[in-house]
C-alpha positions in Angstrom: -67.1 12.4 -14.4 -64.2 10.2 -15.4 -63.1 7.0 -13.8 -61.8 8.9 -10.8 -62.0 12.3 -9.1 -59.1 13.6 -7.1 -59.3 16.8 -5.1 -56.8 18.2 -2.5 -57.5 20.8 0.1 -54.9 22.2 2.6 -56.5 22.1 6.1 -55.6 23.0 9.6 -52.9 25.3 11.1 -50.1 23.2 9.5 -51.8 23.1 6.1 -51.8 19.3 5.8 -53.2 18.0 2.5 -56.6 16.3 2.8 -57.1 14.2 -0.4 -60.6 13.3 -1.6 -60.3 10.3 -4.0 -63.6 9.4 -5.6 -65.0 6.9 -8.0 -66.5 8.9 -10.9 -68.9 6.1 -11.7 -70.3 5.3 -8.3 -69.9 8.9 -7.0 -68.4 7.7 -3.7 -65.1 8.7 -2.1 -62.4 8.1 0.5 -61.4 11.1 2.6 -57.7 10.8 3.3 -56.0 12.7 6.1 -58.7 15.1 7.3 -56.5 17.3 9.4 -59.0 20.0 10.2 -61.6 22.3 8.7 -64.3 19.7 8.5 -66.8 22.1 7.0 -64.4 22.9 4.2 -63.9 19.2 3.4 -67.7 18.6 3.5 -68.2 21.5 1.2 -65.7 20.1 -1.3 -67.5 16.7 -1.2 -70.8 18.4 -1.9 -69.4 20.5 -4.8 -67.9 17.3 -6.3 -71.1 15.4 -5.9 -69.4 12.7 -3.9 -70.5 10.7 -0.9 -67.8 9.5 1.5 -67.6 5.8 2.3 -64.6 5.9 4.6 -62.0 8.1 6.3 -58.4 6.9 6.1 -55.5 8.3 8.2 -52.1 7.7 6.7 -50.8 8.1 10.2 -52.0 9.3 13.6 -50.3 12.7 13.9 -53.1 15.2 14.8 -52.4 17.5 11.9 -53.8 14.7 9.7 -56.6 13.5 12.0 -58.2 16.6 13.6 -61.4 16.4 11.5 -61.9 12.7 12.1 -64.5 13.2 14.9 -66.7 15.7 13.0 -66.6 13.8 9.7 -67.3 10.4 11.4 -70.3 11.9 13.2 -71.6 13.7 10.1 -71.3 10.8 7.6 -71.3 7.8 9.9 -68.5 6.1 7.9 -65.7 3.9 9.2 -62.4 5.4 10.3 -59.3 3.4 9.2 -55.7 3.6 10.3 -52.7 1.1 10.4 -52.7 -1.0 13.5 -49.3 0.2 14.6 -50.5 3.8 14.7 -53.8 3.2 16.4 -52.4 3.6 19.9 -51.1 7.1 18.9 -54.7 8.2 18.4 -55.2 7.7 22.1 -52.2 9.9 22.8 -53.5 13.0 21.1 -52.7 15.2 24.0 -49.0 14.3 23.9 -48.8 14.8 20.2 -50.6 18.1 20.3 -48.1 19.3 22.9 -45.1 18.1 20.7 -46.4 19.7 17.6 -47.4 22.9 19.3 -51.0 23.4 18.2 -54.3 22.4 19.6 -56.1 19.7 17.7 -59.4 17.9 18.5 -59.1 14.3 19.7 -60.0 11.5 17.3 -62.4 8.7 17.9 -61.2 5.1 17.9 -60.7 3.5 14.5 -63.2 1.1 13.1 -60.7 -0.8 11.0 -57.1 -1.5 11.6 -55.1 -1.7 8.4 -52.1 -3.9 7.6 -49.6 -4.0 4.7 -51.2 -5.3 1.6 -54.8 -4.7 2.6 -57.2 -3.4 0.0 -60.0 -0.8 0.4 -62.7 -0.6 -2.3 -63.9 2.8 -3.3 -66.6 2.2 -5.8 -64.8 0.7 -8.8 -61.4 1.9 -7.5 -59.2 -0.1 -5.2 -56.7 1.3 -2.7 -53.8 -0.9 -1.7 -52.2 -0.3 1.7 -48.4 0.0 1.7 -46.9 0.1 5.2 -44.1 2.6 5.2 -42.8 3.0 8.8 -40.3 5.7 9.7 -42.3 8.9 10.0 -44.4 7.0 12.5 -44.6 3.3 13.3 -47.8 2.8 11.4 -47.4 5.2 8.6 -48.9 4.1 5.3 -49.1 5.1 1.6 -52.2 4.3 -0.5 -51.6 3.0 -4.0 -54.3 3.0 -6.7 -54.2 2.1 -10.4 -57.4 3.8 -11.8 -57.2 2.2 -15.2 -55.0 0.6 -17.8 -54.4 3.9 -19.6 -54.0 6.1 -16.6 -51.0 6.7 -14.4 -50.9 5.1 -11.0 -51.7 7.3 -7.9 -49.9 7.2 -4.6 -51.2 9.0 -1.5 -47.9 9.3 0.4 -48.9 10.9 3.7 -45.8 12.2 5.3 -43.5 9.4 4.0 -42.2 11.4 1.0 -42.6 15.0 -0.2 -41.4 16.8 -3.3 -37.6 16.9 -2.8 -37.8 15.7 0.8 -39.1 13.1 3.3 -41.1 13.2 6.5 -39.5 14.1 9.8 -38.5 11.3 12.1 -37.9 13.1 15.4 -41.4 12.5 16.9 -42.2 9.4 19.1 -41.9 6.2 17.1 -40.0 7.8 14.2 -36.9 6.3 12.7 -34.8 7.7 9.8 -33.4 4.3 9.0 -36.8 2.7 8.8 -38.1 5.6 6.6 -35.3 5.3 4.1 -35.7 1.5 4.0 -39.5 2.0 3.4 -38.7 4.3 0.5 -36.2 2.0 -1.1 -38.0 -1.3 -0.7 -41.6 -0.2 -1.2 -41.8 3.2 -3.0 -38.8 3.2 -5.3 -40.1 -0.1 -6.8 -43.4 1.4 -8.0 -43.9 2.4 -11.6 -41.9 5.5 -12.6 -45.0 7.4 -13.8 -46.7 7.1 -10.4 -48.2 10.4 -9.4 -47.5 11.2 -5.7 -49.9 13.3 -3.7 -48.1 14.2 -0.5 -49.3 15.0 3.0 -47.9 18.6 2.7 -46.9 20.7 -0.3 -47.2 20.1 -4.0 -47.8 16.8 -5.9 -44.9 15.2 -7.7 -44.0 12.0 -9.6 -41.8 9.1 -8.7 -39.7 9.7 -11.7 -39.0 13.2 -10.5 -38.1 12.1 -7.0 -35.9 9.3 -8.2 -33.9 11.9 -10.2 -33.9 14.8 -7.7 -34.8 13.8 -4.2 -31.5 13.7 -2.2 -32.9 11.1 0.2 -33.4 8.7 -2.7 -29.9 8.9 -4.1 -27.1 6.4 -3.6 
């Protein structure tokens, strides 16, 4: 294995991207946005030879949290989410109704995250970037694997290839989302690889040039 391992699997009825980011040296991993199909995620961890040390939700919408309960029970690892989105986990029924699919409820988080917090994953370090707009406590996770490797951003539903997250759900704000992108995402290195909450991966350089929400 190299310095890091990154595997993405689309899960649940809305095909949210669950990212497994692992340390290739310590063979441990963070499971980011397990939105369903817990068995599939566990199978990928086994195939990669990685042991999870935490589960991180980039936000509380149930298409990103539906496998929280099964994975917490199976691996007995801490569940983390930004403090501003933690209350939404307790409103899973409302969110399920708004999104239109049934999702299992999530347990309460073990750690409440804040902007600038760091999360060690073996020899890797994830930095929490609070990016409200899609939800009050939406976050991105930034990692620099090594001096010669491109930075990594797990963007949740903050930014997608050519688009941004919806802002019409409770707590959403288009103005806040655009401000988050301009102040906190656009300032990252241009070669940052972006792994989104839905759809394909992209780069910050590509989004700066082509994403209509980042123009002007």
